N, C-alpha and C positions, 0 to 999 in steps of 0.2 A: 569612452567608455567606466561603468559603474566599477567602482575600487573591488579589486579580485579577493574573493572569500576564498575558506578552507571551508570544504564539502565533506563531509562524511554519508558516503553511501553505501545501505547494506546490499546485497546481491546484486552485483556489476556485470555478475557473466551475460547477463541478457537481459533483453526486454529491457523494461521502462527504467530500468538501476544502468543498463551496458547505456543505454541512449542519452540521458538525461547527464551521465559521466562524460562523454563524448562532445553534448556540445559544454560543456560547461568550461572544461575544458580548452576549448577553442576557444570560449570566451576570454581566455585567462586566467581561468581559477581552479586553482590547485586543490585534491579530490584525491583521499583519503576510501576506499572503495574493499568491500571483503569478497570475497569468491573464497570460492569452495575446498579447490586444491594447489597443490603448489604448480604445475603449468599452467594453469586461470591467473595465480599471481604473478606468475615473470610475465603472463600477454598483458596483462594491468602494467606493471609496474612499469612495461617496452612501448605505453602509447605515449607515453610523452613523459620519460625521464626528467627527474625531477620537479617535475606536477603532479605526477600518477602514484601514487602508493598501495600500491594490496598487499591485502592482510588476509591470512584464510583464516576465519570460525564461519559455526555453526550457530546461526543464534539461537538454539535448542539446548548449548552449552551456555549458562547463561553466569557460571564458575567462573565463564574467559573472559567476561567483556569487561567490565567494573577494571580487570587488569590492563588488559586492550585501551581500551579508551584514557585513561592513566600515563599508559605511554606516550599516545597520539599524542596526546597537549603537551608532555617534558620534551618531546623528539622532535616535531615537525611542529606545532605550533596549536594555537588556540583554535576551536573544530566554531564558527559560524554557525553553521549551517548541516543539522541530524537529519539525512532522507531515510523512515523504514519503505526498501520495499523489498527487502527481503522476501517471498510467500510464494505460493503453489496456488492451484485452485483442486480441491476432490470431485468429485463428478460422481454421485449417485445417487440413486433412488434409498428413500432415507433408511427405511425399512429393512434392504437390503445391505445396506454399508453398515462393515462391522463399529461397534465404540471406539476401536484404538483407532480407528482415522481418525475419529470425532476429536478425538482427543490431540492427536497429530497435528491437524489441520490448526486448530487453538495457540499450542505449542509454539508453532511455527509464526503462524501470522498475528496472533495473539499477544504469549507473553514473551517471545523473542522483539518484537516491538516494546513493550510494558521496561523489558532489563531495559535496552539501549536507550531508551528516556529516562529510564531512573538514573543511568550510569554518569549521563552529559546532564542532567541537572545544576546538580549543585557547580556547577563553573558556568553554566549560563547564567544562574541564581548568583555566583559571587561577582560575576560580571555587569548586570543589569544588557543582558543582552542576550540573546540567538533567535535561531528560527529554526522549526520540526514542521516537516512533511511528514504524512503517514499519509502509505499509498493505500486508500482501501477501496473499496471498487462505488458504479452505479448499484452493483451487487450489498452496497451498505445502506440502501434506501431502498431497491426494487425489489422482486425474486423473481426467479424463474426456477422450472420442475426442474430436479436432478441438482441441484446443487444447495442442499440446503445446509451444507453442513459450513462449505465456503459463504455461504451469506450470515452465517450465524456467526463465522470473524471476524468479518470484515464490518456486517454491526457493529461488534464489539469494542474493532478499534474504533468507530467512527461516534460512537458516548462516547468515551476514553476521549477520542481526540477534541470533543468539544468540550467537555469539560473539563481537560484540563486545559483549553483556550482561556477560560475564564479565569484557572487559578492562579495563571502564568500571566494573565497580564499586568498588573502592580510590579513587572521586574521586566517588560520592556520584552519579552523571552513570546513569540506569534507563533499560535500553533495552526498550520492547518490541514486538512486535510481533505487531498486530494481524488477523486470518484472520476477513473475511466469508465468510459463504454466500451466497446470490443476495438479493439487493436490489433494489428502484426506485429504480436507478439507470441511466442512459442508456451502462452497460459492453454489452450484447446489442445497445444499439438504435444509435444513430448513430456511440459514441465509438469503434465495434468495425470492424479491417480485419479483411475479407475473402476469401481470397484464391478464386481464380476454380475450378471446377474443370473439371478436363481429363481424367482415369484412370475408363472407365466397372468398372473392379472394384469401386472402390468405394461407385458412387451407391447399393444397398442398404444397406452399412450405413452411410452417412456422412447419405443425403441424410435421412431421416427426421431425424437428431440437430442437423441445422442448423435443420429445419424448426420444431423444435419448440424450439428458441435463441430465433428470432425471434418465434412468437408469444410467446411467457413473459416477453418484454422490458416493463418497464411491467407485471407481474402477480406477481412474482415478491413471496415473500412477507416479506420483509424493508424494516423501514422506518428510511428512512435517519435522519432524525429521531432513534430512540430508538436507532441506533448513534451519533448526538454525541453525547448523551445518558452512553453508556458508556461514552465516548470519557475524556467530562470527569468521572467519576468514577475513572476508574483515573490519570489524570492529578493527581489531588487526591488518591490514594493511596499512606499514605506507601512503603507497599511492593508498587508490584505488579509482575506474575507479566511473566512471560519471553515466554512468548505467550498471546494472550486469542482464543477464536470469539468469534464474533458471532452468532446465529442458531442455531434446532433443526433446521437442514435442516444445518450445520456442524457439529453436535455428535456430531449422528446418523451422519454419514460417515465422519466421525473416529473415532469409537467402531470402528467395522465394519472400518476400515484396522487400527488395533490389534488388534480380533482376529486379521483375518488375518495379521495381520506374527508374532500371538503362535502362533500356528498353523503357518505356515512355518520357525520355529524350532524351535520342540517337533519336528515334525515332520524336516525338517534336523540337528536337535543333531546327532546320530552324523560327520554328514558333515561338515561344518564344526568341530565339533574336531579332526579329521583330519589336519588341516593342521599343526599344530603339531610343531614340531621333537621 
């Protein structure tokens, strides 16, 4: 077995965070997991006493993050892997969706992750070691109707991850954006925030999409436990990729977009090149 590591995972109450925490504990690693309630903290502590450490944190309360990270480093040990998993999906036609929902989507999915990374980087850099996994999405590269705020947040985190991987490579710190497709998590179910329908023009195009997404919740092809296993392999890889797709649907949809992009680049190349001075 690879040497035991200390992982810090945000959002371990459900979904990928919970699956990864359980698989990591089974593999003999120690896990610090953030949760939102005292009940969830106690449940996580009880998973593997002495190995699992729950801490209450809302990643949008950025003022609390530096103190928590310092406490973990001093009291539990040097963190080897940061996993930015905390996040949620917003669904709604953009014209119908309040701007406040866009701000909150970015506060959780983007700014929360940035704050976590910034808190850990001084420790990782001093040790010249560290791994960062940012759970983005295939929606950080492909898009679908009704999730513009979500895709926008994941595109942002994807770009930040790819840039960071270049900035941190000299310090032996590896950053990977994990891009899952459709998995059997709560993403499209209880975790999703849905804006109300108000504009009839969108009924024909969007209502079937919303209904299909709700019906598929819990029946998606991806197995979160297998995703967790894949992420553990990633953590143990000496040369992890900058991005890793998870799920056959993610592979297919990203390939289709790349083909369309190549077609558009070729078709419009003359116009694209015409702007050079």
